[in-house]
C-alpha positions in Angstrom: -79.2 -36.1 -20.5 -76.8 -37.8 -18.1 -77.2 -37.1 -14.4 -74.1 -35.3 -13.1 -72.3 -37.5 -10.6 -72.4 -35.7 -7.3 -71.9 -37.6 -4.0 -75.5 -37.3 -2.9 -75.4 -38.9 0.4 -72.8 -37.0 2.3 -73.6 -33.8 0.4 -77.2 -34.0 1.6 -76.0 -34.8 5.1 -73.7 -31.8 5.3 -76.4 -29.6 3.8 -79.1 -30.7 6.2 -79.9 -27.3 7.6 -80.1 -25.9 4.0 -82.4 -28.8 3.1 -84.6 -27.9 6.1 -84.7 -24.3 4.8 -86.2 -25.6 1.6 -89.0 -27.5 3.4 -92.3 -26.2 4.7 -91.7 -25.2 8.3 -93.6 -27.1 10.9 -93.4 -26.5 14.7 -91.9 -29.9 15.5 -89.2 -29.6 12.9 -88.4 -26.1 14.0 -88.0 -27.2 17.6 -85.9 -30.1 16.5 -83.3 -28.1 14.7 -83.4 -24.8 16.5 -80.0 -25.5 18.2 -78.1 -26.4 15.0 -74.9 -24.4 14.2 -75.0 -21.7 11.5 -73.3 -22.8 8.4 -71.7 -20.6 5.7 -72.0 -17.4 7.6 -69.8 -14.3 6.8 -67.3 -15.1 9.5 -65.7 -17.7 7.3 -65.1 -20.0 10.4 -65.0 -23.7 9.6 -67.5 -25.7 11.7 -65.9 -27.0 14.8 -65.8 -30.7 15.8 -68.3 -30.0 18.6 -70.7 -28.3 16.2 -70.3 -31.1 13.7 -71.2 -33.7 16.4 -74.2 -31.6 17.3 -75.3 -31.5 13.7 -74.7 -35.2 13.4 -76.9 -36.0 16.3 -79.7 -33.9 14.8 -79.1 -35.7 11.4 -79.5 -39.0 13.2 -82.7 -37.9 14.8 -84.0 -36.9 11.4 -83.2 -40.3 10.0 -85.0 -42.0 12.8 -88.0 -39.9 12.4 -88.2 -40.9 8.8 -88.3 -44.6 9.8 -85.2 -45.8 7.9 -83.0 -46.9 10.8 -82.8 -50.7 11.3 -82.4 -51.0 15.1 -81.4 -54.6 15.5 -79.0 -54.9 18.5 -77.2 -57.9 17.0 -76.6 -56.3 13.6 -75.5 -53.0 15.2 -73.1 -54.8 17.6 -71.4 -56.5 14.7 -71.2 -53.2 12.7 -69.8 -51.3 15.6 -67.2 -54.0 16.2 -66.1 -53.9 12.6 -66.1 -50.1 12.6 -64.1 -50.0 15.8 -61.5 -52.3 14.3 -61.1 -49.8 11.4 -61.3 -46.6 13.4 -58.5 -47.5 15.8 -56.4 -47.9 12.7 -57.5 -44.8 11.0 -55.7 -41.4 10.8 -57.7 -40.1 13.7 -58.3 -42.9 16.2 -59.7 -40.5 18.8 -62.6 -39.4 16.5 -65.9 -40.5 17.8 -67.9 -42.7 15.4 -71.5 -44.0 15.4 -72.3 -46.9 13.1 -75.9 -47.8 12.2 -77.9 -49.8 9.6 -80.3 -48.3 7.2 -83.3 -50.4 6.2 -82.9 -50.0 2.5 -82.2 -52.8 0.0 -80.1 -50.4 -2.2 -76.3 -50.8 -2.2 -74.9 -47.8 -0.5 -73.2 -46.3 2.6 -72.7 -42.7 3.7 -70.8 -40.5 6.2 -72.8 -37.9 8.0 -71.5 -35.1 10.1 -70.0 -35.9 13.5 -68.8 -39.4 12.5 -72.3 -40.9 11.9 -71.9 -43.7 9.3 -74.8 -45.5 7.8 -74.7 -48.8 6.0 -77.6 -49.9 3.8 -78.8 -53.5 4.2 -78.2 -53.9 0.5 -74.5 -53.2 1.0 -74.2 -56.0 3.5 -75.8 -58.4 1.1 -73.8 -57.2 -1.9 -70.5 -57.6 -0.1 -69.1 -61.0 -1.0 -66.3 -60.8 1.7 -65.8 -59.0 5.0 -62.9 -57.1 3.4 -65.3 -55.6 0.8 -67.7 -54.4 3.5 -64.7 -53.1 5.5 -63.4 -51.3 2.4 -66.6 -49.3 2.0 -66.6 -48.5 5.8 -62.9 -47.5 5.6 -63.8 -45.1 2.7 -66.6 -43.5 4.7 -64.4 -43.3 7.8 -61.8 -41.4 5.7 -64.4 -38.8 4.7 -64.7 -38.1 8.4 -61.1 -38.2 9.5 -60.0 -36.1 6.6 -62.6 -33.5 7.6 -64.2 -33.5 4.2 -67.5 -32.4 5.6 -66.1 -29.4 7.4 -63.9 -28.5 4.4 -67.1 -28.6 2.3 -68.7 -26.1 4.6 -65.8 -23.8 4.1 -65.8 -24.4 0.3 -69.6 -23.8 0.0 -69.1 -20.1 0.9 -67.6 -19.7 -2.5 -71.0 -20.5 -4.0 -74.0 -18.3 -3.6 -76.8 -19.5 -1.4 -79.3 -19.6 -4.3 -76.8 -21.8 -6.3 -76.4 -24.2 -3.4 -80.1 -24.3 -2.8 -80.8 -25.0 -6.4 -78.1 -27.7 -6.6 -79.3 -29.4 -3.5 -82.9 -29.2 -4.5 -82.1 -30.8 -7.9 -80.2 -33.6 -6.2 -83.1 -34.3 -3.8 -85.6 -34.2 -6.7 -83.4 -36.5 -8.8 -83.3 -39.1 -6.0 -87.1 -39.5 -6.4 -87.7 -38.4 -10.1 -84.7 -38.7 -12.3 -86.0 -36.8 -15.3 -87.3 -33.9 -13.3 -84.0 -33.9 -11.3 -82.0 -33.8 -14.5 -84.0 -30.8 -15.8 -83.5 -29.0 -12.5 -79.8 -29.7 -12.5 -79.5 -28.3 -16.0 -80.9 -25.0 -14.7 -78.1 -24.5 -12.1 -75.1 -22.4 -13.1 -72.4 -24.6 -14.7 -69.5 -22.9 -12.9 -70.8 -23.5 -9.4 -71.7 -27.1 -10.2 -68.3 -27.8 -11.7 -66.6 -26.5 -8.6 -68.6 -28.8 -6.3 -68.2 -31.8 -8.6 -64.4 -31.4 -8.7 -64.4 -30.9 -4.9 -66.3 -34.1 -4.3 -64.2 -36.1 -6.8 -61.1 -35.0 -5.0 -62.6 -36.2 -1.7 -63.5 -39.5 -3.2 -60.0 -40.0 -4.4 -58.5 -39.1 -1.0 -61.0 -41.3 0.8 -60.0 -44.3 -1.4 -56.3 -43.7 -0.6 -56.7 -43.2 3.1 -59.3 -46.0 3.3 -57.0 -48.6 1.7 -54.3 -47.6 4.2 -56.7 -48.1 7.1 -57.8 -51.5 5.6 -54.2 -52.6 5.6 -53.4 -51.5 9.1 -56.6 -53.2 10.4 -55.5 -56.5 8.8 -58.1 -56.7 6.0 -57.5 -57.5 2.3 -56.8 -54.2 0.6 -58.0 -55.7 -2.7 -61.4 -55.7 -1.2 -61.9 -52.1 -2.3 -61.0 -52.4 -6.1 -62.7 -55.8 -6.2 -66.0 -54.4 -4.9 -65.8 -51.4 -7.2 -65.0 -53.6 -10.3 -67.9 -56.0 -9.6 -70.4 -53.2 -9.2 -69.2 -51.6 -12.4 -69.5 -54.8 -14.3 -72.9 -55.6 -13.0 -74.2 -52.1 -13.4 -75.4 -52.9 -16.9 -77.8 -55.4 -15.4 -79.6 -52.7 -13.6 -80.7 -50.8 -16.7 -81.6 -47.2 -16.1 -81.4 -47.6 -12.3 -77.8 -48.6 -11.4 -76.9 -49.3 -7.7 -77.2 -46.2 -5.6 -73.6 -46.6 -4.6 -72.5 -45.8 -8.2 -74.5 -42.6 -8.1 -73.1 -41.4 -4.8 -69.6 -42.8 -5.4 -68.9 -42.7 -9.1 -66.7 -45.6 -10.2 -64.6 -45.3 -13.3 -62.0 -47.6 -14.8 -59.3 -45.1 -13.7 -60.5 -45.2 -10.2 -60.5 -49.0 -10.1 -57.0 -49.1 -11.6 -55.7 -46.6 -9.0 -57.3 -48.5 -6.1 -55.7 -51.7 -7.4 -52.3 -50.0 -7.7 -52.6 -48.8 -4.1 -53.7 -52.2 -2.9 -50.7 -53.8 -4.5 -48.4 -51.8 -2.1 -49.6 -53.9 0.8 -49.1 -57.6 1.4 -52.2 -59.6 0.6 -54.1 -60.6 3.7 -54.7 -64.3 4.3 -57.2 -63.7 7.1 -60.6 -65.4 6.3 -64.0 -63.8 6.8 -65.3 -63.9 10.3 -68.2 -66.3 10.9 -70.1 -63.4 12.4 -69.9 -61.6 9.1 -71.6 -64.6 7.4 -74.2 -64.9 10.1 -75.1 -61.3 10.0 -75.6 -61.5 6.2 -77.7 -64.7 6.7 -80.0 -62.9 9.2 -80.5 -59.9 6.9 -81.2 -62.2 4.0 -84.0 -64.0 5.9 -85.4 -60.6 7.0 -85.5 -59.5 3.4 -87.0 -62.6 1.7 -90.4 -61.8 0.1 -91.3 -65.4 -0.1 -89.6 -67.3 2.8 -91.6 -70.5 2.2 -90.2 -70.7 -1.4 -86.6 -70.1 -0.1 -87.2 -72.7 2.5 -88.1 -75.3 -0.1 -84.9 -74.4 -2.0 -82.9 -74.9 1.2 -84.3 -78.3 1.8 -83.3 -79.4 -1.7 -79.8 -78.2 -1.1 -79.7 -80.0 2.2 -80.8 -83.2 0.6 -77.9 -82.9 -1.8 -75.5 -82.0 1.0 -74.8 -78.5 -0.4 -75.8 -76.5 2.7 -73.8 -77.9 5.5 -71.8 -74.8 6.4 -72.6 -73.2 9.7 -73.9 -70.0 8.2 -76.1 -71.9 5.8 -77.6 -74.0 8.6 -78.1 -70.9 10.6 -80.0 -69.3 7.7 -82.0 -72.5 7.3 -83.0 -72.4 11.0 -84.0 -68.7 10.8 -86.2 -69.5 7.8 -87.8 -72.4 9.8 -88.6 -70.0 12.6 -89.9 -67.3 10.3 -92.3 -69.8 8.6 -93.5 -71.1 12.0 -91.6 -74.4 12.0 -90.1 -73.8 15.4 -89.5 -77.4 16.4 -87.4 -78.1 13.4 -85.6 -74.8 13.9 -84.8 -75.6 17.6 -83.2 -78.9 16.5 -80.9 -77.2 13.9 -79.9 -74.4 16.3 -79.3 -76.8 19.2 -76.9 -78.6 17.0 -75.1 -75.4 16.0 -75.0 -74.2 19.6 -73.6 -77.6 20.7 -70.8 -77.4 18.2 -70.0 -73.7 19.0 -71.4 -72.9 22.5 -69.9 -69.5 22.8 -71.4 -68.1 19.6 -73.7 -65.3 20.5 -75.8 -65.5 17.4 -76.7 -69.1 18.0 -77.8 -68.4 21.6 -79.9 -65.4 20.6 -81.6 -67.3 17.7 -82.3 -70.4 19.8 -83.9 -68.3 22.6 -85.9 -66.4 20.0 -87.1 -69.7 18.6 -88.2 -70.9 22.0 -90.1 -67.6 22.5 -91.8 -67.9 19.2 -93.0 -71.3 20.2 -94.2 -70.1 23.6 -91.5 -71.9 25.4 -90.5 -68.9 27.5 -88.9 -70.9 30.3 -86.3 -72.4 28.0 -85.6 -68.9 26.5 -85.1 -67.4 29.9 -82.7 -70.3 30.8 -80.6 -69.4 27.8 -80.6 -65.7 28.7 -79.6 -66.4 32.3 -76.8 -68.8 31.2 -75.6 -66.3 28.6 -75.3 -63.5 31.1 -73.0 -65.7 33.2 -70.7 -65.8 30.2 -71.3 -62.2 29.1 -72.2 -60.2 32.2 -74.1 -57.1 31.4 -74.2 -57.6 27.7 -77.2 -55.6 26.4 -77.6 -58.2 23.6 -78.9 -60.6 26.2 -80.2 -58.1 28.8 -82.7 -56.5 26.5 -84.4 -59.7 25.3 -84.2 -61.2 28.8 -86.1 -58.2 30.2 -88.6 -58.3 27.3 -89.3 -62.0 27.9 -89.7 -61.4 31.7 -92.1 -58.5 31.0 -94.1 -60.5 28.4 -94.5 -63.4 30.9 -95.8 -61.1 33.7 -92.5 -60.8 35.6 -92.2 -57.1 35.5 -90.4 -56.8 38.8 -87.7 -59.2 37.8 -87.4 -57.3 34.5 -87.0 -54.1 36.4 -84.2 -55.6 38.5 -82.4 -56.8 35.4 -82.6 -53.3 33.8 -81.9 -51.3 37.0 -78.2 -50.8 36.3 -78.9 -49.8 32.6 -81.4 -47.0 33.2 -78.8 -44.2 33.3 -76.6 -45.4 30.4 -76.6 -43.7 27.1 -77.7 -45.9 24.1 -78.0 -45.1 20.4 -81.0 -47.4 20.2 -84.4 -45.9 20.9 -86.0 -49.3 21.4 -84.0 -49.8 24.6 -85.6 -46.7 26.1 -89.0 -47.8 25.0 -88.4 -51.1 26.9 -87.2 -49.3 30.0 -90.3 -47.1 29.9 -92.6 -50.2 29.5 -90.9 -52.0 32.4 -91.0 -48.9 34.6 -94.7 -48.4 33.8 -95.5 -52.0 34.7 -93.8 -51.6 38.1 -95.4 -48.3 39.0 -92.3 -46.1 38.6 -93.9 -43.2 36.9 -90.8 -40.9 37.0 -88.7 -43.5 35.2 -91.5 -44.1 32.7 -91.6 -40.5 31.6 -87.8 -40.0 31.6 -87.2 -43.1 29.5 -90.0 -42.1 27.1 -88.4 -38.7 26.9 -85.2 -40.3 25.7 -87.1 -42.4 23.3 -88.9 -39.4 21.7 -85.7 -37.4 21.6 -83.7 -40.0 19.7 -86.6 -40.3 17.2 -86.6 -36.6 16.6 -89.7 -35.6 18.5 -88.4 -32.8 20.7 -91.7 -31.4 21.8 -92.9 -34.8 22.9 -89.6 -35.4 24.7 -89.9 -32.2 26.6 -93.5 -32.9 27.5 -92.5 -36.2 29.1 -89.9 -34.4 31.2 -92.5 -31.9 32.3 -94.9 -34.7 33.3 -92.1 -36.3 35.3 -91.3 -33.0 37.1 -94.9 -32.7 38.3 -95.0 -36.1 40.0 -95.0 -35.9 43.8 -92.6 -38.8 44.2 -89.8 -37.2 42.2 -86.5 -36.9 44.1 -84.6 -33.6 44.3 -81.8 -35.3 42.3 -84.2 -36.3 39.5 -85.8 -32.9 39.6 -82.5 -31.2 39.2 -81.6 -33.5 36.2 -84.9 -32.7 34.5 -84.4 -28.9 35.1 -81.0 -29.2 33.5 -82.4 -31.0 30.5 -85.2 -28.5 29.9 
């Protein structure tokens, strides 16, 4: 039996409270989602943007608690930059978006409620051009700007709760055990399912149309969308019974490819080349994902001997491989050459400093961070590793001075708050330790632990009236 093609990722995102209703209730989960908006009630009111943002934040916390978020500041910075270039050219440039990377090798992306858009590492690696990656992002952005999620909430009221629950449960089961999922899907009423399938197919079609328009306005090659679809479809036969996840959540047909191609033809072909940052990000992710980096390193050396790996991104990947396999002296030489040829490239600076740290040459790493902050004042990409290196070398007070201006900023990265807490703890600032850990726990979906940290901070005698008032407001 063929699995019915439903858009699993954003359907499961919009149905998160329903998913929770199907799970065994534990105290932490109940606390975590107790403030979520009610969906599908008898009032017939479509979820508001504010409620959708609230649901999206809870959705993000759930993802973090499951351990699938890849919180690399450099990768996230690139993704946010690419996403911002698209969103300002979208149909709703005022919409708030949050882009993040999912630590999964499968080829997929999804739009969650509130403008939270996740990109699997596998999608980065499968995209052969920046326009292809941008095409998928533009498609997901369109799901948000066209309010597909909110419209699905409204449409779901036409289905009974048991039917929705059965359909969602079948999808969830199918994602883990395909045969069991297919059997469960067959038990769901055909009418309700067909309505939902048609609804999601219509959304996919609209997201393609709006996404291509966004691509064109942002200056990307509009052929990136049909080209990516066509390659996945052609290669799907190589995957046997487990095709790329993208094809399950975004069914690609010949008609869909033809329609995307026709729409792309309406715009002038972009001659803009891929950014080097796109190539460097993919190189970094490849190195992180290699199961046998030593074997890959041997292959790279053969290519270098033949003069086949002289491009900057290839040399960068080679240097990262050298660092990962402990050959830091060789890595430093390669990165120093790249940095000398392109001194403003952030990736080279970060990689060179990381290589020095790996070799125990912390003074050289600190020099790079200090110099970089002269060029990029306040850039968290350099502030965070600078403070971490200072802390690791027993210079906690200096690390605290570096982080002082960042303690009250809002970040979508829990590791920053963990660093803030560690530095505060090392310098005897207990209130800041607990408040930073509270943010860390909150972002990771541990509401009770977050509240407990605030309570501990409130009991400290050195707490100021201002900090006490802030804590009282939070609890």
